[in-house]
N, C-alpha and C positions, 0 to 999 in steps of 0.2 A: 751634822751639817752646820757650817759657821753661819753667823748672823748675815755677814756680808753676802755669802753665797745664797741664803734664803731670800734676802732682799732683792738681789739682782734676778733670781729666778722669778720672783713676782713681777718685776719690771718688765723683763723680756716676755713672760707669759701674757701679759696685758698689752703688749705692743702690737703694731699693725703688720709686722712681718709674717710671712706664712708659717703655719704650724710646723712644717718641715725644717725651715730655717731656725725656728725657735728651738726645735729639738736639737739641731746640730750645734747651735751655740750653747745650749745647756749641757751637751756632753762635753764640750771643750772647756767651758769656763771653770770647772772645778780644779783644773790643773794649775790655774793662776793663783799667786799668792793673795792672801787675805787683803793686803793693802792695796793691791791693784784692783780687786773686785770692789773694794770700797770706793776707790777713786772713780771707777766706771759708774758706780751707783750714783754718785754725786753729779757726775757729768750728765748721765741719762735723766736724772731727776730735774736738772736745770734746763735741759734741751732734748726732749724725747725723740725728736727727729734724727738725732745722731745714732739712735739704735739701728736705723736703716743703714746709715753710712758705715758703722762699725760692721754690720752684717755683710754688706757689700764688699768691704775691704777683707774681711775674714774669708768670704768665698773666693776672692780673687787670690788670696794667698794660697789657699787649698789648690786652686787651679794650677798655680805656678809649681807647687810641690808635686803635683801629679802630672803635669804636662810640660814641665821644663822651665828653664830659667830665662828663656828669651823674652818673657814678658815683665821680667823684674824691673828694668829701668823705667818702663812705662808706669808701672804700678807706683813706685817710689815718687815719681814726679806727681802723679795724682794725689797721693797722700800728703805731699808737701803743699800742694795747692789747696787741698781741703783743710789742712791744719791752719794755713795762713788765713783762710776765710773764716773758719770758726773762731780763731783767736780774736779777729777783729770784732766778731759779733759778741763774744763773751766779755772782752775787755773794752 
């Protein structure tokens, strides 16, 4: 297991999201490249509340994959708004 994957596993395991959601993320995250995992670690360490946002977004994407693309535009609009808000807070 890469150091980035170990680190993000620890971060998510100590987060406030439900154990089921933690498990779902920890099953998905190993497919991401190490540099993405490292970036996520840095973001989550700076603002741990973003773990919940990331998880909510992840679940919404899964729902779209399972239940169809009709929700796609709404999700993208929500993501753009969230990113704009977070960017303002970070910078």
